[in-house]
N, CA, C, O and CB atoms as a CASP TS submission, in Angstrom:
PFRMAT TS
TARGET T0000
AUTHOR 0000-0000-0000
METHOD Language model
MODEL 1
PARENT N/A
ATOM      1  N   MET     1       6.795 -17.512 -20.611  1.00  0.00           N
ATOM      2  CA  MET     1       4.991 -16.860 -20.477  1.00  0.00           C
ATOM      3  C   MET     1       5.348 -15.410 -19.954  1.00  0.00           C
ATOM      4  O   MET     1       6.255 -15.045 -19.205  1.00  0.00           O
ATOM      5  CB  MET     1       3.687 -17.851 -19.023  1.00  0.00           C
ATOM      6  N   ALA     2       4.656 -14.920 -20.392  1.00  0.00           N
ATOM      7  CA  ALA     2       4.073 -13.553 -20.531  1.00  0.00           C
ATOM      8  C   ALA     2       3.615 -13.115 -19.104  1.00  0.00           C
ATOM      9  O   ALA     2       2.824 -13.992 -18.756  1.00  0.00           O
ATOM     10  CB  ALA     2       2.817 -13.536 -21.596  1.00  0.00           C
ATOM     11  N   ILE     3       3.711 -12.288 -18.214  1.00  0.00           N
ATOM     12  CA  ILE     3       3.388 -11.672 -16.664  1.00  0.00           C
ATOM     13  C   ILE     3       1.817 -11.477 -17.239  1.00  0.00           C
ATOM     14  O   ILE     3       1.515 -11.219 -18.405  1.00  0.00           O
ATOM     15  CB  ILE     3       4.435  -9.899 -16.001  1.00  0.00           C
ATOM     16  N   ASP     4       1.096 -11.629 -16.347  1.00  0.00           N
ATOM     17  CA  ASP     4      -0.274 -10.655 -16.694  1.00  0.00           C
ATOM     18  C   ASP     4      -0.510  -9.930 -15.269  1.00  0.00           C
ATOM     19  O   ASP     4      -0.677 -10.201 -14.080  1.00  0.00           O
ATOM     20  CB  ASP     4      -1.881 -11.680 -17.218  1.00  0.00           C
ATOM     21  N   PRO     5      -0.401  -8.658 -16.292  1.00  0.00           N
ATOM     22  CA  PRO     5      -0.508  -7.540 -14.987  1.00  0.00           C
ATOM     23  C   PRO     5      -2.035  -7.899 -14.131  1.00  0.00           C
ATOM     24  O   PRO     5      -1.793  -7.858 -12.924  1.00  0.00           O
ATOM     25  CB  PRO     5      -0.574  -5.603 -15.724  1.00  0.00           C
ATOM     26  N   ALA     6      -3.486  -8.228 -14.389  1.00  0.00           N
ATOM     27  CA  ALA     6      -3.946  -8.709 -13.653  1.00  0.00           C
ATOM     28  C   ALA     6      -3.657  -9.487 -12.190  1.00  0.00           C
ATOM     29  O   ALA     6      -4.272  -9.323 -11.136  1.00  0.00           O
ATOM     30  CB  ALA     6      -4.287  -9.078 -14.316  1.00  0.00           C
ATOM     31  N   LEU     7      -2.426 -10.464 -12.485  1.00  0.00           N
ATOM     32  CA  LEU     7      -1.945 -10.921 -11.468  1.00  0.00           C
ATOM     33  C   LEU     7      -1.023 -10.701 -10.586  1.00  0.00           C
ATOM     34  O   LEU     7      -0.547 -11.490  -9.769  1.00  0.00           O
ATOM     35  CB  LEU     7      -1.805 -11.600 -11.673  1.00  0.00           C
ATOM     36  N   ILE     8      -0.710  -9.285 -10.826  1.00  0.00           N
ATOM     37  CA  ILE     8      -0.030  -8.187  -9.681  1.00  0.00           C
ATOM     38  C   ILE     8      -0.735  -7.768  -8.863  1.00  0.00           C
ATOM     39  O   ILE     8      -1.677  -7.039  -9.175  1.00  0.00           O
ATOM     40  CB  ILE     8       0.494  -6.995 -10.091  1.00  0.00           C
ATOM     41  N   LYS     9      -0.505  -8.074  -7.723  1.00  0.00           N
ATOM     42  CA  LYS     9      -1.342  -7.353  -6.654  1.00  0.00           C
ATOM     43  C   LYS     9      -0.821  -6.851  -5.413  1.00  0.00           C
ATOM     44  O   LYS     9       0.145  -7.442  -4.931  1.00  0.00           O
ATOM     45  CB  LYS     9      -2.308  -8.144  -6.256  1.00  0.00           C
ATOM     46  N   TRP    10      -1.285  -5.897  -4.840  1.00  0.00           N
ATOM     47  CA  TRP    10      -1.052  -4.733  -4.138  1.00  0.00           C
ATOM     48  C   TRP    10      -1.646  -5.130  -2.839  1.00  0.00           C
ATOM     49  O   TRP    10      -2.811  -5.506  -2.710  1.00  0.00           O
ATOM     50  CB  TRP    10      -1.643  -3.439  -4.791  1.00  0.00           C
ATOM     51  N   TYR    11      -0.819  -5.028  -1.928  1.00  0.00           N
ATOM     52  CA  TYR    11      -1.346  -5.435  -0.180  1.00  0.00           C
ATOM     53  C   TYR    11      -0.798  -4.547   1.044  1.00  0.00           C
ATOM     54  O   TYR    11       0.386  -4.270   1.233  1.00  0.00           O
ATOM     55  CB  TYR    11      -0.747  -7.080   0.293  1.00  0.00           C
ATOM     56  N   GLN    12      -1.939  -4.137   1.874  1.00  0.00           N
ATOM     57  CA  GLN    12      -1.541  -3.735   2.912  1.00  0.00           C
ATOM     58  C   GLN    12      -0.263  -4.386   3.921  1.00  0.00           C
ATOM     59  O   GLN    12       0.177  -5.508   3.670  1.00  0.00           O
ATOM     60  CB  GLN    12      -2.636  -3.694   3.407  1.00  0.00           C
ATOM     61  N   CYS    13       0.158  -3.750   4.821  1.00  0.00           N
ATOM     62  CA  CYS    13       0.983  -4.797   5.891  1.00  0.00           C
ATOM     63  C   CYS    13      -0.478  -4.611   7.037  1.00  0.00           C
ATOM     64  O   CYS    13      -1.528  -3.975   7.120  1.00  0.00           O
ATOM     65  CB  CYS    13       3.057  -4.029   6.681  1.00  0.00           C
ATOM     66  N   LEU    14       0.542  -5.933   7.991  1.00  0.00           N
ATOM     67  CA  LEU    14      -0.672  -5.778   9.081  1.00  0.00           C
ATOM     68  C   LEU    14      -1.244  -5.093  10.072  1.00  0.00           C
ATOM     69  O   LEU    14      -2.360  -5.252  10.568  1.00  0.00           O
ATOM     70  CB  LEU    14      -0.706  -6.398   9.598  1.00  0.00           C
ATOM     71  N   THR    15      -0.037  -3.978  10.444  1.00  0.00           N
ATOM     72  CA  THR    15      -0.751  -2.859  10.924  1.00  0.00           C
ATOM     73  C   THR    15      -0.393  -1.688  10.221  1.00  0.00           C
ATOM     74  O   THR    15       0.759  -1.287  10.054  1.00  0.00           O
ATOM     75  CB  THR    15      -0.563  -2.664  12.297  1.00  0.00           C
ATOM     76  N   TRP    16      -1.777  -0.979   9.681  1.00  0.00           N
ATOM     77  CA  TRP    16      -1.856  -0.131   8.694  1.00  0.00           C
ATOM     78  C   TRP    16      -1.951   0.736   9.416  1.00  0.00           C
ATOM     79  O   TRP    16      -1.638   1.723   8.749  1.00  0.00           O
ATOM     80  CB  TRP    16      -2.705  -0.206   7.735  1.00  0.00           C
ATOM     81  N   THR    17      -2.347   1.246  11.042  1.00  0.00           N
ATOM     82  CA  THR    17      -2.407   2.429  11.825  1.00  0.00           C
ATOM     83  C   THR    17      -1.182   2.890  11.237  1.00  0.00           C
ATOM     84  O   THR    17      -0.261   2.191  10.814  1.00  0.00           O
ATOM     85  CB  THR    17      -2.487   2.315  13.447  1.00  0.00           C
ATOM     86  N   GLU    18      -1.311   4.729  11.264  1.00  0.00           N
ATOM     87  CA  GLU    18      -0.075   5.694  11.203  1.00  0.00           C
ATOM     88  C   GLU    18       0.481   5.721  12.280  1.00  0.00           C
ATOM     89  O   GLU    18      -0.086   5.696  13.372  1.00  0.00           O
ATOM     90  CB  GLU    18      -0.281   7.023  10.880  1.00  0.00           C
ATOM     91  N   GLY    19       2.113   5.797  12.001  1.00  0.00           N
ATOM     92  CA  GLY    19       2.804   5.912  13.442  1.00  0.00           C
ATOM     93  C   GLY    19       4.235   4.982  13.756  1.00  0.00           C
ATOM     94  O   GLY    19       5.009   5.134  12.811  1.00  0.00           O
ATOM     95  N   SER    20       4.655   4.303  14.541  1.00  0.00           N
ATOM     96  CA  SER    20       5.471   3.595  15.283  1.00  0.00           C
ATOM     97  C   SER    20       5.274   2.088  15.118  1.00  0.00           C
ATOM     98  O   SER    20       6.173   1.249  15.054  1.00  0.00           O
ATOM     99  CB  SER    20       5.321   4.014  16.592  1.00  0.00           C
ATOM    100  N   THR    21       3.468   1.798  15.038  1.00  0.00           N
ATOM    101  CA  THR    21       3.401   0.788  15.237  1.00  0.00           C
ATOM    102  C   THR    21       3.341   0.485  13.880  1.00  0.00           C
ATOM    103  O   THR    21       3.633  -0.698  13.704  1.00  0.00           O
ATOM    104  CB  THR    21       2.562   0.439  16.108  1.00  0.00           C
ATOM    105  N   HIS    22       3.057   1.126  12.767  1.00  0.00           N
ATOM    106  CA  HIS    22       2.852   0.674  11.466  1.00  0.00           C
ATOM    107  C   HIS    22       3.803  -0.229  11.025  1.00  0.00           C
ATOM    108  O   HIS    22       4.929   0.056  11.431  1.00  0.00           O
ATOM    109  CB  HIS    22       2.789   1.679  10.606  1.00  0.00           C
ATOM    110  N   GLY    23       3.729  -1.413  10.200  1.00  0.00           N
ATOM    111  CA  GLY    23       4.649  -2.574   9.452  1.00  0.00           C
ATOM    112  C   GLY    23       3.913  -3.686   9.597  1.00  0.00           C
ATOM    113  O   GLY    23       2.689  -3.802   9.534  1.00  0.00           O
ATOM    114  N   GLY    24       4.963  -4.719   9.848  1.00  0.00           N
ATOM    115  CA  GLY    24       4.796  -6.169  10.259  1.00  0.00           C
ATOM    116  C   GLY    24       4.568  -6.699   8.082  1.00  0.00           C
ATOM    117  O   GLY    24       4.920  -6.201   7.013  1.00  0.00           O
ATOM    118  N   ASP    25       3.830  -7.874   8.517  1.00  0.00           N
ATOM    119  CA  ASP    25       4.263  -8.683   7.281  1.00  0.00           C
ATOM    120  C   ASP    25       3.029  -8.866   6.387  1.00  0.00           C
ATOM    121  O   ASP    25       2.023  -8.519   7.006  1.00  0.00           O
ATOM    122  CB  ASP    25       4.886 -10.158   7.690  1.00  0.00           C
ATOM    123  N   ILE    26       2.788  -9.246   5.278  1.00  0.00           N
ATOM    124  CA  ILE    26       1.891  -8.774   4.260  1.00  0.00           C
ATOM    125  C   ILE    26       0.444  -9.243   4.703  1.00  0.00           C
ATOM    126  O   ILE    26       0.381 -10.358   5.221  1.00  0.00           O
ATOM    127  CB  ILE    26       2.319  -9.342   2.800  1.00  0.00           C
ATOM    128  N   ASP    27      -0.656  -8.558   4.566  1.00  0.00           N
ATOM    129  CA  ASP    27      -1.859  -8.944   5.082  1.00  0.00           C
ATOM    130  C   ASP    27      -2.769  -9.162   3.852  1.00  0.00           C
ATOM    131  O   ASP    27      -3.180  -8.110   3.363  1.00  0.00           O
ATOM    132  CB  ASP    27      -2.393  -7.909   6.091  1.00  0.00           C
ATOM    133  N   THR    28      -3.202 -10.383   3.201  1.00  0.00           N
ATOM    134  CA  THR    28      -3.439 -10.646   2.059  1.00  0.00           C
ATOM    135  C   THR    28      -5.190 -10.784   2.221  1.00  0.00           C
ATOM    136  O   THR    28      -5.952 -11.394   1.472  1.00  0.00           O
ATOM    137  CB  THR    28      -2.510 -11.907   1.572  1.00  0.00           C
ATOM    138  N   GLY    29      -5.418 -10.243   3.078  1.00  0.00           N
ATOM    139  CA  GLY    29      -6.811  -9.804   3.284  1.00  0.00           C
ATOM    140  C   GLY    29      -7.231  -8.473   3.233  1.00  0.00           C
ATOM    141  O   GLY    29      -8.393  -8.158   3.489  1.00  0.00           O
ATOM    142  N   ASN    30      -6.139  -7.459   2.836  1.00  0.00           N
ATOM    143  CA  ASN    30      -6.388  -6.288   2.392  1.00  0.00           C
ATOM    144  C   ASN    30      -5.341  -6.042   1.366  1.00  0.00           C
ATOM    145  O   ASN    30      -4.113  -6.117   1.361  1.00  0.00           O
ATOM    146  CB  ASN    30      -6.458  -5.336   3.443  1.00  0.00           C
ATOM    147  N   GLU    31      -6.337  -5.691   0.418  1.00  0.00           N
ATOM    148  CA  GLU    31      -5.652  -5.740  -1.271  1.00  0.00           C
ATOM    149  C   GLU    31      -6.078  -4.186  -1.288  1.00  0.00           C
ATOM    150  O   GLU    31      -7.110  -3.625  -0.920  1.00  0.00           O
ATOM    151  CB  GLU    31      -6.563  -7.033  -2.828  1.00  0.00           C
ATOM    152  N   ILE    32      -4.867  -3.704  -1.866  1.00  0.00           N
ATOM    153  CA  ILE    32      -5.136  -1.866  -2.154  1.00  0.00           C
ATOM    154  C   ILE    32      -5.700  -2.036  -3.711  1.00  0.00           C
ATOM    155  O   ILE    32      -5.069  -2.628  -4.586  1.00  0.00           O
ATOM    156  CB  ILE    32      -3.287  -0.580  -2.106  1.00  0.00           C
ATOM    157  N   THR    33      -6.618  -1.595  -3.846  1.00  0.00           N
ATOM    158  CA  THR    33      -7.527  -1.441  -5.378  1.00  0.00           C
ATOM    159  C   THR    33      -6.927   0.038  -5.765  1.00  0.00           C
ATOM    160  O   THR    33      -6.702   1.089  -5.165  1.00  0.00           O
ATOM    161  CB  THR    33      -9.655  -1.412  -5.202  1.00  0.00           C
ATOM    162  N   SER    34      -6.789  -0.480  -7.133  1.00  0.00           N
ATOM    163  CA  SER    34      -6.694   0.800  -7.821  1.00  0.00           C
ATOM    164  C   SER    34      -7.871   1.516  -8.066  1.00  0.00           C
ATOM    165  O   SER    34      -8.914   0.874  -8.191  1.00  0.00           O
ATOM    166  CB  SER    34      -6.108   0.655  -8.996  1.00  0.00           C
ATOM    167  N   GLY    35      -7.886   2.885  -8.167  1.00  0.00           N
ATOM    168  CA  GLY    35      -9.082   3.702  -8.333  1.00  0.00           C
ATOM    169  C   GLY    35      -9.530   4.236  -7.049  1.00  0.00           C
ATOM    170  O   GLY    35     -10.396   5.080  -7.278  1.00  0.00           O
ATOM    171  N   ALA    36      -9.334   4.120  -5.904  1.00  0.00           N
ATOM    172  CA  ALA    36      -9.728   3.955  -4.301  1.00  0.00           C
ATOM    173  C   ALA    36      -8.945   5.113  -3.915  1.00  0.00           C
ATOM    174  O   ALA    36      -7.725   5.141  -3.754  1.00  0.00           O
ATOM    175  CB  ALA    36      -9.257   2.415  -3.408  1.00  0.00           C
ATOM    176  N   ASP    37      -9.864   6.176  -3.768  1.00  0.00           N
ATOM    177  CA  ASP    37      -9.120   7.769  -3.161  1.00  0.00           C
ATOM    178  C   ASP    37      -8.687   7.320  -1.735  1.00  0.00           C
ATOM    179  O   ASP    37      -9.280   6.692  -0.858  1.00  0.00           O
ATOM    180  CB  ASP    37     -10.413   9.383  -2.991  1.00  0.00           C
ATOM    181  N   GLN    38      -7.199   7.971  -1.829  1.00  0.00           N
ATOM    182  CA  GLN    38      -6.853   7.554  -0.926  1.00  0.00           C
ATOM    183  C   GLN    38      -6.044   6.189   0.143  1.00  0.00           C
ATOM    184  O   GLN    38      -5.801   6.003   1.336  1.00  0.00           O
ATOM    185  CB  GLN    38      -7.553   7.845  -0.913  1.00  0.00           C
ATOM    186  N   ASN    39      -5.882   5.562  -1.008  1.00  0.00           N
ATOM    187  CA  ASN    39      -6.251   4.079  -1.006  1.00  0.00           C
ATOM    188  C   ASN    39      -4.681   3.326   0.085  1.00  0.00           C
ATOM    189  O   ASN    39      -4.583   2.282   0.730  1.00  0.00           O
ATOM    190  CB  ASN    39      -6.368   3.407  -3.113  1.00  0.00           C
ATOM    191  N   ILE    40      -3.679   4.495  -0.175  1.00  0.00           N
ATOM    192  CA  ILE    40      -2.392   4.416   0.447  1.00  0.00           C
ATOM    193  C   ILE    40      -1.902   6.002   1.143  1.00  0.00           C
ATOM    194  O   ILE    40      -1.168   5.871   2.122  1.00  0.00           O
ATOM    195  CB  ILE    40      -1.320   3.859  -0.788  1.00  0.00           C
ATOM    196  N   PHE    41      -2.102   6.900   0.899  1.00  0.00           N
ATOM    197  CA  PHE    41      -1.573   8.067   1.757  1.00  0.00           C
ATOM    198  C   PHE    41      -2.812   8.721   1.388  1.00  0.00           C
ATOM    199  O   PHE    41      -3.475   8.577   0.362  1.00  0.00           O
ATOM    200  CB  PHE    41      -0.025   8.883   1.399  1.00  0.00           C
ATOM    201  N   ASP    42      -3.130   9.885   2.970  1.00  0.00           N
ATOM    202  CA  ASP    42      -4.378  10.663   3.279  1.00  0.00           C
ATOM    203  C   ASP    42      -3.866  11.643   2.297  1.00  0.00           C
ATOM    204  O   ASP    42      -2.785  11.608   1.709  1.00  0.00           O
ATOM    205  CB  ASP    42      -4.742  11.197   4.929  1.00  0.00           C
ATOM    206  N   ASP    43      -5.081  12.774   2.185  1.00  0.00           N
ATOM    207  CA  ASP    43      -4.621  14.160   1.659  1.00  0.00           C
ATOM    208  C   ASP    43      -3.596  14.849   2.168  1.00  0.00           C
ATOM    209  O   ASP    43      -3.295  14.314   3.234  1.00  0.00           O
ATOM    210  CB  ASP    43      -5.535  15.025   1.728  1.00  0.00           C
ATOM    211  N   VAL    44      -2.832  15.866   1.921  1.00  0.00           N
ATOM    212  CA  VAL    44      -1.750  16.235   2.178  1.00  0.00           C
ATOM    213  C   VAL    44      -2.498  18.358   2.311  1.00  0.00           C
ATOM    214  O   VAL    44      -2.918  18.985   1.338  1.00  0.00           O
ATOM    215  CB  VAL    44      -0.442  15.493   0.752  1.00  0.00           C
ATOM    216  N   SER    45      -2.461  18.606   2.966  1.00  0.00           N
ATOM    217  CA  SER    45      -3.053  19.938   3.365  1.00  0.00           C
ATOM    218  C   SER    45      -2.228  20.667   2.771  1.00  0.00           C
ATOM    219  O   SER    45      -1.352  19.972   2.256  1.00  0.00           O
ATOM    220  CB  SER    45      -3.204  20.314   4.804  1.00  0.00           C
ATOM    221  N   ASN    46      -2.065  21.965   2.562  1.00  0.00           N
ATOM    222  CA  ASN    46      -1.075  22.960   2.168  1.00  0.00           C
ATOM    223  C   ASN    46       0.018  23.235   3.122  1.00  0.00           C
ATOM    224  O   ASN    46       1.183  23.502   2.831  1.00  0.00           O
ATOM    225  CB  ASN    46      -1.720  24.176   1.904  1.00  0.00           C
ATOM    226  N   ALA    47      -0.682  23.101   4.695  1.00  0.00           N
ATOM    227  CA  ALA    47       0.106  23.486   5.942  1.00  0.00           C
ATOM    228  C   ALA    47       1.095  22.250   5.745  1.00  0.00           C
ATOM    229  O   ALA    47       2.224  22.535   5.344  1.00  0.00           O
ATOM    230  CB  ALA    47      -0.836  23.564   7.547  1.00  0.00           C
ATOM    231  N   GLN    48       0.816  20.991   5.967  1.00  0.00           N
ATOM    232  CA  GLN    48       1.311  20.094   5.922  1.00  0.00           C
ATOM    233  C   GLN    48       2.621  20.034   4.802  1.00  0.00           C
ATOM    234  O   GLN    48       3.810  19.891   5.085  1.00  0.00           O
ATOM    235  CB  GLN    48       0.300  19.328   5.834  1.00  0.00           C
ATOM    236  N   ARG    49       2.060  20.179   3.555  1.00  0.00           N
ATOM    237  CA  ARG    49       3.204  20.736   2.289  1.00  0.00           C
ATOM    238  C   ARG    49       4.170  21.427   2.778  1.00  0.00           C
ATOM    239  O   ARG    49       5.316  21.033   2.996  1.00  0.00           O
ATOM    240  CB  ARG    49       2.664  21.719   1.158  1.00  0.00           C
ATOM    241  N   ILE    50       3.818  22.258   2.923  1.00  0.00           N
ATOM    242  CA  ILE    50       4.651  23.755   3.734  1.00  0.00           C
ATOM    243  C   ILE    50       5.598  23.581   3.928  1.00  0.00           C
ATOM    244  O   ILE    50       6.691  23.820   3.415  1.00  0.00           O
ATOM    245  CB  ILE    50       4.362  24.345   5.000  1.00  0.00           C
ATOM    246  N   ALA    51       4.933  22.756   5.377  1.00  0.00           N
ATOM    247  CA  ALA    51       5.941  22.171   6.536  1.00  0.00           C
ATOM    248  C   ALA    51       7.186  20.975   6.129  1.00  0.00           C
ATOM    249  O   ALA    51       8.250  20.559   6.587  1.00  0.00           O
ATOM    250  CB  ALA    51       4.894  21.406   7.692  1.00  0.00           C
ATOM    251  N   GLY    52       6.488  20.800   5.234  1.00  0.00           N
ATOM    252  CA  GLY    52       7.653  19.512   4.681  1.00  0.00           C
ATOM    253  C   GLY    52       7.423  18.217   5.341  1.00  0.00           C
ATOM    254  O   GLY    52       8.346  17.420   5.507  1.00  0.00           O
ATOM    255  N   VAL    53       6.053  17.956   5.773  1.00  0.00           N
ATOM    256  CA  VAL    53       5.765  16.885   6.601  1.00  0.00           C
ATOM    257  C   VAL    53       5.635  15.566   5.652  1.00  0.00           C
ATOM    258  O   VAL    53       5.051  15.602   4.569  1.00  0.00           O
ATOM    259  CB  VAL    53       4.443  17.213   7.444  1.00  0.00           C
ATOM    260  N   THR    54       6.335  14.233   6.261  1.00  0.00           N
ATOM    261  CA  THR    54       7.008  13.225   5.779  1.00  0.00           C
ATOM    262  C   THR    54       5.889  11.887   6.154  1.00  0.00           C
ATOM    263  O   THR    54       5.635  11.868   7.358  1.00  0.00           O
ATOM    264  CB  THR    54       8.591  13.210   6.485  1.00  0.00           C
ATOM    265  N   GLU    55       5.352  11.045   5.542  1.00  0.00           N
ATOM    266  CA  GLU    55       4.828   9.611   6.061  1.00  0.00           C
ATOM    267  C   GLU    55       4.946   8.951   5.190  1.00  0.00           C
ATOM    268  O   GLU    55       4.657   9.243   4.029  1.00  0.00           O
ATOM    269  CB  GLU    55       3.539   9.383   6.527  1.00  0.00           C
ATOM    270  N   TYR    56       5.515   7.657   5.691  1.00  0.00           N
ATOM    271  CA  TYR    56       5.757   6.404   4.733  1.00  0.00           C
ATOM    272  C   TYR    56       4.421   5.465   4.933  1.00  0.00           C
ATOM    273  O   TYR    56       3.469   5.668   5.686  1.00  0.00           O
ATOM    274  CB  TYR    56       7.285   5.483   5.188  1.00  0.00           C
ATOM    275  N   ARG    57       4.647   4.373   4.021  1.00  0.00           N
ATOM    276  CA  ARG    57       3.616   3.374   3.928  1.00  0.00           C
ATOM    277  C   ARG    57       4.381   2.012   3.698  1.00  0.00           C
ATOM    278  O   ARG    57       5.174   2.047   2.757  1.00  0.00           O
ATOM    279  CB  ARG    57       2.557   3.724   2.735  1.00  0.00           C
ATOM    280  N   LYS    58       4.299   0.937   4.316  1.00  0.00           N
ATOM    281  CA  LYS    58       4.935  -0.005   4.143  1.00  0.00           C
ATOM    282  C   LYS    58       3.532  -1.184   3.102  1.00  0.00           C
ATOM    283  O   LYS    58       2.696  -1.879   3.680  1.00  0.00           O
ATOM    284  CB  LYS    58       5.603  -0.430   5.814  1.00  0.00           C
ATOM    285  N   ILE    59       3.630  -1.108   2.037  1.00  0.00           N
ATOM    286  CA  ILE    59       2.733  -2.139   0.982  1.00  0.00           C
ATOM    287  C   ILE    59       3.878  -2.944   0.587  1.00  0.00           C
ATOM    288  O   ILE    59       5.085  -2.702   0.618  1.00  0.00           O
ATOM    289  CB  ILE    59       1.861  -1.379  -0.513  1.00  0.00           C
ATOM    290  N   PHE    60       2.905  -4.430   0.033  1.00  0.00           N
ATOM    291  CA  PHE    60       3.362  -5.320  -0.630  1.00  0.00           C
ATOM    292  C   PHE    60       2.852  -5.462  -2.313  1.00  0.00           C
ATOM    293  O   PHE    60       1.756  -5.178  -2.795  1.00  0.00           O
ATOM    294  CB  PHE    60       3.080  -6.394   0.206  1.00  0.00           C
ATOM    295  N   ILE    61       4.073  -6.004  -2.981  1.00  0.00           N
ATOM    296  CA  ILE    61       3.171  -6.189  -4.365  1.00  0.00           C
ATOM    297  C   ILE    61       3.808  -7.798  -4.333  1.00  0.00           C
ATOM    298  O   ILE    61       4.801  -8.306  -3.813  1.00  0.00           O
ATOM    299  CB  ILE    61       3.616  -4.927  -6.084  1.00  0.00           C
ATOM    300  N   ARG    62       2.388  -8.433  -5.395  1.00  0.00           N
ATOM    301  CA  ARG    62       2.608  -9.863  -5.048  1.00  0.00           C
ATOM    302  C   ARG    62       2.183 -10.631  -6.681  1.00  0.00           C
ATOM    303  O   ARG    62       1.132 -10.188  -7.145  1.00  0.00           O
ATOM    304  CB  ARG    62       1.447 -10.383  -3.516  1.00  0.00           C
ATOM    305  N   ASN    63       2.616 -11.284  -7.207  1.00  0.00           N
ATOM    306  CA  ASN    63       2.787 -11.841  -7.788  1.00  0.00           C
ATOM    307  C   ASN    63       1.404 -13.046  -7.825  1.00  0.00           C
ATOM    308  O   ASN    63       1.653 -14.126  -7.290  1.00  0.00           O
ATOM    309  CB  ASN    63       4.027 -11.978  -7.529  1.00  0.00           C
ATOM    310  N   GLU    64       0.526 -12.930  -8.207  1.00  0.00           N
ATOM    311  CA  GLU    64      -0.893 -14.023  -7.881  1.00  0.00           C
ATOM    312  C   GLU    64      -0.620 -15.121  -8.829  1.00  0.00           C
ATOM    313  O   GLU    64      -1.469 -16.008  -8.743  1.00  0.00           O
ATOM    314  CB  GLU    64      -2.659 -13.318  -8.265  1.00  0.00           C
ATOM    315  N   TYR    65       0.393 -15.360  -9.794  1.00  0.00           N
ATOM    316  CA  TYR    65       0.283 -16.693 -10.986  1.00  0.00           C
ATOM    317  C   TYR    65       0.766 -17.801 -10.147  1.00  0.00           C
ATOM    318  O   TYR    65       1.818 -17.684  -9.518  1.00  0.00           O
ATOM    319  CB  TYR    65       1.380 -16.570 -12.563  1.00  0.00           C
ATOM    320  N   ALA    66      -0.089 -19.082 -10.096  1.00  0.00           N
ATOM    321  CA  ALA    66      -0.346 -19.843  -9.350  1.00  0.00           C
ATOM    322  C   ALA    66       0.912 -20.540  -9.309  1.00  0.00           C
ATOM    323  O   ALA    66       1.479 -20.951  -8.297  1.00  0.00           O
ATOM    324  CB  ALA    66      -1.457 -20.451  -9.611  1.00  0.00           C
ATOM    325  N   ASP    67       1.465 -20.677 -11.035  1.00  0.00           N
ATOM    326  CA  ASP    67       2.977 -21.887 -11.226  1.00  0.00           C
ATOM    327  C   ASP    67       4.095 -20.634 -10.617  1.00  0.00           C
ATOM    328  O   ASP    67       4.087 -19.410 -10.486  1.00  0.00           O
ATOM    329  CB  ASP    67       3.522 -22.590 -13.557  1.00  0.00           C
ATOM    330  N   THR    68       4.824 -21.532 -10.408  1.00  0.00           N
ATOM    331  CA  THR    68       6.111 -20.994  -9.458  1.00  0.00           C
ATOM    332  C   THR    68       7.435 -20.405 -10.879  1.00  0.00           C
ATOM    333  O   THR    68       8.527 -19.941 -10.550  1.00  0.00           O
ATOM    334  CB  THR    68       6.897 -22.806  -8.177  1.00  0.00           C
TER
END
């Protein structure tokens, strides 16, 4: 059976706050939706870009198809 792209969902982790506490398990109550500005990463300023600032985000991609 073909995979339905509408059933592939992206989710935030439990602790979405930036920094050392970022991470944890999947938070199925916080789906990351397409088309939302800054839904994963903040805007990067020119000063941050020049300085080479690096930020990471933990996200989950889940197949919501009911049949295993």
